[in-house]
C-alpha positions as CSV (number, residue, x, y, z in Angstrom):
1,M,-14.3,46.8,-10.2
2,N,-15.3,47.4,-6.1
3,R,-13.0,47.0,-4.3
4,I,-14.2,43.7,-2.5
5,S,-13.9,42.1,-6.1
6,V,-10.2,43.4,-6.7
7,K,-9.6,42.0,-2.9
8,A,-10.6,38.7,-4.0
9,I,-8.5,38.5,-7.3
10,L,-5.9,39.6,-5.5
11,V,-6.4,36.3,-2.9
12,V,-7.2,33.9,-6.0
13,V,-3.8,35.1,-7.5
14,V,-1.3,35.2,-4.7
15,A,-2.9,31.6,-3.3
16,T,-2.1,29.9,-6.5
17,L,1.3,31.7,-7.0
18,L,2.5,30.3,-3.3
19,S,1.0,26.9,-3.9
20,T,2.7,26.6,-7.1
21,A,5.6,28.0,-6.0
22,C,6.2,26.2,-2.7
23,G,5.3,23.1,-4.6
24,V,8.1,20.5,-5.3
25,D,7.3,19.0,-8.6
26,E,10.4,17.9,-10.1
27,P,12.7,15.5,-10.0
28,E,15.5,17.3,-9.2
29,D,14.0,19.1,-6.7
30,G,13.9,15.9,-4.6
31,G,10.0,16.5,-4.2
32,S,8.7,14.6,-7.0
33,V,5.6,12.4,-5.5
34,E,5.4,10.7,-9.1
35,P,6.7,7.0,-9.8
36,T,9.9,7.1,-11.2
37,I,12.6,4.3,-12.8
38,T,14.6,2.7,-9.5
39,L,18.0,3.9,-8.3
40,A,19.5,0.4,-10.5
41,D,18.3,1.4,-13.2
42,A,19.4,5.2,-13.0
43,A,22.9,3.7,-12.0
44,R,22.9,1.5,-15.1
45,K,22.1,4.5,-17.3
46,V,24.4,6.5,-16.0
47,D,27.0,3.7,-16.6
48,A,25.0,3.6,-20.3
49,Y,25.5,7.2,-20.9
50,A,29.2,7.2,-19.9
51,E,29.9,4.8,-22.1
52,Q,28.5,6.1,-25.0
53,A,30.4,9.6,-24.1
54,R,33.6,7.4,-24.2
55,A,33.0,5.5,-27.2
56,A,32.2,9.0,-29.0
57,L,34.7,10.9,-27.6
58,N,37.4,8.4,-28.5
59,P,37.0,4.5,-28.4
60,Q,40.8,4.0,-27.5
61,A,40.3,6.3,-24.2
62,K,40.1,4.8,-21.0
63,F,38.4,5.8,-17.6
64,V,40.7,6.3,-14.8
65,N,40.3,7.8,-11.4
66,P,36.3,6.8,-10.9
67,Y,34.0,8.4,-9.3
68,K,30.7,6.3,-8.8
69,N,28.1,7.1,-6.3
70,Y,24.9,4.8,-6.9
71,D,23.0,5.9,-3.9
72,F,23.7,10.2,-3.4
73,P,21.4,11.9,-1.3
74,C,19.0,14.2,-3.1
75,S,17.9,17.4,-1.5
76,N,14.5,18.5,-0.5
77,A,13.4,22.3,-1.9
78,D,14.3,23.2,1.5
79,G,18.0,22.3,1.0
80,S,17.5,19.3,3.7
81,P,18.5,16.1,2.1
82,S,15.7,13.8,1.2
83,P,15.8,10.5,3.3
84,D,13.9,8.4,0.3
85,R,15.2,10.1,-3.3
86,R,18.6,9.3,-4.5
87,D,20.5,9.5,-7.4
88,A,23.3,7.9,-9.3
89,R,26.7,9.9,-10.5
90,V,29.3,8.7,-12.1
91,S,32.7,10.5,-13.4
92,Y,36.4,9.7,-14.6
93,Q,39.0,11.3,-16.2
94,L,40.0,9.9,-19.6
95,E,43.2,8.8,-19.7
96,G,45.9,9.9,-22.6
97,V,44.7,13.4,-23.8
98,T,46.7,15.3,-25.2
99,P,46.0,19.0,-25.2
100,E,45.8,19.5,-29.4
101,Q,43.6,16.5,-28.8
102,V,40.7,18.3,-26.2
103,P,39.3,20.4,-28.8
104,A,37.7,17.5,-30.8
105,Y,36.9,15.6,-27.5
106,F,34.5,19.0,-27.4
107,Q,33.2,18.7,-30.7
108,N,32.8,14.6,-30.3
109,M,31.1,15.7,-27.2
110,R,28.8,17.9,-28.5
111,S,28.0,15.8,-31.6
112,L,26.7,13.2,-29.2
113,L,24.9,15.4,-26.7
114,K,22.5,15.8,-30.1
115,K,22.7,12.5,-31.2
116,I,21.2,11.4,-27.9
117,G,18.4,13.8,-26.9
118,F,20.7,16.0,-24.8
119,T,20.6,20.1,-24.7
120,I,23.4,22.0,-24.1
121,T,22.9,23.9,-21.2
122,D,26.1,25.3,-20.8
123,D,29.2,25.6,-23.1
124,Q,32.6,27.0,-21.9
125,K,34.2,26.6,-25.1
126,G,36.9,24.0,-24.5
127,E,36.5,24.4,-20.5
128,F,33.3,22.8,-19.9
129,L,30.3,21.5,-21.5
130,G,27.5,20.7,-19.7
131,A,23.9,18.9,-21.1
132,K,20.9,17.6,-19.5
133,N,18.4,15.0,-21.5
134,N,14.9,16.7,-21.6
135,V,12.9,13.3,-21.6
136,D,14.5,11.6,-18.8
137,G,16.5,14.5,-17.2
138,F,20.0,12.8,-17.0
139,T,23.1,15.2,-17.2
140,M,26.3,15.0,-18.8
141,G,29.4,17.3,-18.7
142,L,32.5,17.1,-19.8
143,Q,35.3,19.2,-18.5
144,A,38.7,19.8,-19.3
145,N,41.9,21.7,-18.1
146,N,45.0,23.5,-19.5
147,I,46.9,20.7,-19.3
148,G,44.8,18.3,-21.3
149,E,43.1,16.5,-18.8
150,V,39.5,16.0,-19.4
151,Y,36.7,14.3,-17.2
152,L,33.3,13.5,-17.6
153,K,30.3,13.4,-15.3
154,V,27.0,11.7,-15.4
155,S,24.1,12.1,-13.4
156,S,20.5,10.7,-13.0
157,P,17.9,13.3,-12.0
158,C,16.3,12.1,-8.3
159,V,14.5,9.1,-8.3
160,W,12.8,7.0,-5.2
161,R,14.8,3.6,-4.9
162,D,12.0,1.3,-5.7
163,G,10.9,3.7,-8.5
164,T,7.8,4.8,-6.4
165,P,7.0,7.4,-3.2
166,K,6.4,5.6,0.1
167,P,2.9,6.3,1.8
168,G,3.2,9.7,3.5
169,N,5.6,11.0,1.1
């Protein structure tokens, strides 16, 4: 191969790598221009997933100390806040959990995650369990501390408020 051909191939390879590496096309990166579910649908879905988890962990468990943000700003690839993409997220403490019950909560959560199509992404046995649904991009986490407090968190992927990108995005 002559020197010009090698140089041309390198230019094409580098250009291809740069165009794919710099593109922000994943919902969690805050930059997809593909339609998504609406923010209202994302909020309903995080609530539904949280309720499924509560029922699977312990049907008598009560959510306390809620944190709900159905309009949380996503970040662009450069770290700046996205003006048009948001996610919905909730977290709760589960009331009345004893330290002895914590292992059963984690086992119940693992079973639920598998049943509803989540892949476990982080498993710190008895301390933290994180998972992501590969179909819809939602995430769930269960966290416990040494005094038996258990927390559940559910988040949506970044979505367009009305499900479609605005012109110019």
